C-alpha positions in Angstrom: 11.0 -7.2 -1.4 13.7 -9.5 -1.9 12.6 -13.0 -3.1 15.6 -14.4 -1.1 14.2 -13.5 2.2 11.3 -15.6 4.1 8.0 -13.7 3.8 6.0 -13.1 7.0 2.1 -13.2 7.1 0.4 -10.7 9.1 -3.2 -10.3 9.9 -4.4 -6.9 9.8 -7.7 -5.3 10.7 -9.0 -2.1 8.9 -11.9 -0.2 9.5 -14.4 0.9 6.5 -12.6 4.2 6.0 -9.4 2.7 5.4 -10.9 -0.3 3.1 -12.6 2.6 1.0 -9.3 4.5 0.9 -7.7 1.7 -0.1 -10.1 0.6 -2.5 -9.9 4.3 -4.1 -6.0 4.0 -4.4 -6.7 0.6 -6.1 -8.9 2.2 -8.7 -6.2 4.6 -9.8 -4.3 2.1 -10.8 -4.1 0.6 -14.3 -5.0 -3.4 -15.0 -4.1 -6.0 -13.8 -5.2 -4.1 -10.7 -3.4 -5.1 -7.2 -5.6 -6.9 -4.8 -5.8 -5.5 -1.4 -2.9 -7.1 -0.2 -0.8 -6.1 -2.9 -1.9 -2.9 -2.3 -1.2 -2.7 1.3 2.4 -4.2 1.0 2.9 -1.5 -1.7 1.8 1.1 0.2 3.8 -0.1 2.9 6.9 -0.8 0.9 6.3 2.7 -0.6 6.3 4.4 2.4 9.7 2.7 3.9 11.2 2.7 0.9 12.3 -0.8 1.2 13.1 -1.5 -1.9 14.8 1.8 -2.4 17.5 3.9 -0.6 14.8 7.1 -0.6 11.6 6.5 0.9 8.6 7.9 -0.8 7.3 11.0 0.0 3.9 9.9 -0.8 1.4 9.2 2.2 -1.5 7.9 1.7 -4.5 10.0 3.6 -6.3 6.8 4.9 -9.3 8.9 5.4 -9.6 10.5 2.4 -8.3 7.9 -0.3 -6.2 10.5 -1.8 -2.6 10.6 -1.8 -0.6 13.5 0.0 2.3 14.6 -0.9 
């Protein structure tokens, strides 16, 4: 995300399965591990392709915590 644009804070609610999936995604990353908020931002940006012309083909499965290609 470009630092020259103002950021908007969002409040999002996730159920236990989604939290486990986010935590599993975080656990697969090296140190320093992202916070849950950073992880959700990375997942959204990656899926939307906000920082790239080509959106990611990886969609996280919030049910299993695995990445689906």
